[in-house]
C-alpha positions in Angstrom: 1.0 26.0 1.2 4.3 25.9 3.0 5.7 28.5 0.7 2.9 30.9 1.5 -0.3 32.2 -0.1 1.6 33.8 -3.0 3.0 30.5 -4.1 -0.4 28.9 -3.8 -1.9 31.6 -6.0 0.9 31.3 -8.6 0.3 27.5 -8.8 -3.4 28.0 -9.0 -3.0 30.5 -11.9 -0.5 28.4 -13.8 -2.6 25.2 -13.5 -5.8 27.1 -14.4 -4.2 28.6 -17.5 -2.7 25.2 -18.5 -6.1 23.6 -18.0 -7.8 26.3 -20.1 -5.3 25.8 -22.9 -5.8 22.0 -22.8 -9.6 22.6 -22.9 -9.1 24.8 -26.0 -7.1 22.0 -27.7 -10.1 19.6 -27.4 -11.7 21.4 -30.4 -9.2 20.2 -33.0 -7.0 17.3 -33.8 -7.6 13.6 -34.0 -9.9 11.7 -31.7 -6.9 10.5 -29.6 -5.5 14.1 -29.4 -8.8 15.4 -28.2 -9.0 12.7 -25.6 -5.5 13.4 -24.4 -6.3 17.2 -24.2 -9.4 16.4 -22.1 -7.4 14.4 -19.7 -4.8 17.1 -19.4 -7.5 19.7 -18.9 -9.0 17.7 -16.0 -5.5 17.4 -14.5 -4.8 21.1 -14.9 -8.1 22.2 -13.3 -7.9 19.6 -10.5 -4.4 20.8 -9.6 -5.6 24.5 -9.7 -8.3 23.8 -7.3 -6.0 21.8 -5.0 -3.5 24.7 -4.9 -6.0 27.4 -3.9 -4.7 28.9 -0.6 -6.6 27.8 2.5 -7.2 31.5 3.4 -9.7 31.6 0.5 -11.1 28.1 0.4 -11.0 25.3 2.9 -12.4 22.3 1.2 -15.0 20.2 3.1 -13.7 16.8 4.5 -15.4 14.9 1.7 -13.6 16.8 -1.1 -10.5 14.7 -0.8 -12.6 11.5 -1.3 -14.0 13.1 -4.4 -10.5 13.9 -5.7 -9.4 10.3 -5.0 -12.4 8.9 -6.9 -12.1 11.3 -9.8 -8.4 10.7 -10.3 -8.7 7.0 -9.5 -11.1 6.8 -12.4 -8.7 8.8 -14.6 -5.9 6.3 -13.6 -8.1 3.4 -14.6 -8.9 5.0 -17.9 -5.2 5.6 -18.6 -4.2 2.0 -17.5 -5.0 0.2 -20.8 -3.4 2.8 -23.2 -0.4 3.1 -20.9 0.8 -0.3 -21.9 2.2 1.5 -25.0 4.3 3.7 -22.7 5.0 7.3 -23.7 2.6 10.1 -22.7 -0.1 7.6 -21.7 2.1 6.2 -19.0 2.7 9.8 -17.9 -1.1 10.3 -17.6 -1.3 7.2 -15.4 1.5 8.4 -13.1 0.0 11.8 -12.9 -3.5 10.5 -12.0 -2.0 8.1 -9.4 0.0 11.0 -8.0 -3.2 13.1 -7.6 -4.9 10.1 -5.8 -1.9 9.8 -3.5 -2.0 13.6 -2.7 -5.7 13.5 -2.1 -5.4 10.5 0.3 -2.4 12.2 2.1 -4.4 15.4 2.5 -7.6 13.8 3.8 -8.5 14.6 7.4 -7.1 12.0 9.7 -4.5 10.8 7.1 -1.9 13.0 8.7 -1.6 16.1 10.9 -0.7 18.1 7.8 -2.1 18.8 4.4 -1.0 20.0 1.0 -0.8 23.0 -1.1 -2.8 25.9 0.3 -4.2 23.6 3.0 -1.0 22.6 4.7 0.3 23.9 8.0 3.9 24.9 8.3 6.1 22.1 9.4 3.4 19.4 8.8 4.3 16.4 6.7 2.0 13.9 5.1 2.3 10.9 2.8 4.9 8.2 2.6 8.4 9.8 2.3 9.8 7.1 0.0 6.8 7.4 -2.4 6.9 11.2 -2.3 10.6 11.1 -3.0 10.1 8.8 -6.0 7.4 11.0 -7.5 9.6 14.1 -6.9 12.4 12.4 -8.8 10.0 11.4 -11.6 8.7 14.9 -12.0 12.1 16.5 -11.8 13.3 14.4 -14.7 10.0 14.9 -16.6 10.4 18.7 -16.4 14.1 18.7 -17.3 13.4 16.3 -20.3 10.5 18.5 -21.4 12.6 21.7 -21.2 15.3 19.9 -23.2 12.9 19.0 -25.9 11.3 22.5 -25.9 14.5 24.6 -26.3 15.8 23.0 -29.5 12.3 22.8 -31.0 11.8 26.6 -30.6 15.2 27.2 -32.2 14.5 25.0 -35.2 10.9 25.9 -35.7 10.9 29.5 -34.7 14.2 30.7 -36.2 14.9 28.6 -39.2 11.4 27.3 -40.1 13.2 24.2 -41.5 12.1 20.6 -41.6 11.6 20.5 -37.9 9.1 23.3 -37.9 5.8 22.3 -36.4 7.1 18.9 -35.4 8.0 19.2 -31.8 8.0 15.7 -30.4 5.3 16.4 -27.8 3.8 12.9 -28.1 0.1 12.2 -28.5 -2.0 15.3 -28.0 0.3 17.6 -29.9 -2.0 19.5 -32.2 -1.2 19.0 -35.9 -0.7 22.4 -37.6 -1.1 24.2 -34.3 1.4 25.4 -31.8 3.1 22.2 -30.5 5.6 24.1 -28.5 2.7 25.6 -26.4 1.4 22.1 -25.8 4.8 20.9 -24.6 5.3 24.1 -22.5 1.8 23.4 -20.9 2.8 19.9 -20.0 6.1 21.1 -18.6 4.3 23.7 -16.5 1.9 21.1 -15.1 4.9 18.8 -14.3 6.6 21.7 -12.5 3.4 22.5 -10.6 3.0 18.8 -9.6 6.7 18.8 -8.4 5.9 21.9 -6.3 2.7 20.4 -4.8 4.5 17.2 -3.9 7.2 19.2 -2.1 4.5 20.4 0.4 3.6 16.8 1.5 
């Protein structure tokens, strides 16, 4: 990654922990919440593998095609529910962003790569599209942080009517730790922003 191996390892760890937490969420909640948690786990683990520094793992040329197909399928699956907007639409944008990064990193797509597989000074992707995704994820992270801070104050300190009701959208576990779900989503959004910066 442009920021060095340490940045790649930090992104790998953050995304892997987020994916593991999402995987743990698949054991409880409604059917829709479990489905959302599975989609988020796939996204977290996919981002973790993509961020592994090249010094440890240089993926084979066909790996980027597998990424594109996997997240293309995830995008198709998110397409119908995304008509309702909200978190479903965010899943669609995230899946398409992963397809975009996989295509931009594929051998022959550009001289550069992404995450741990980029060379210093190399650029890939379409600048306008990369910029639009960067703006989207910057706003997503800021919005998530804004929703998280008041929720912790209300639920954690006062235990009042807002306790346990963080507006995390579909996939927020009922009776669980909704602030962790929101923090997990914010972390993955921040990681996606950092990965897009390397294109």
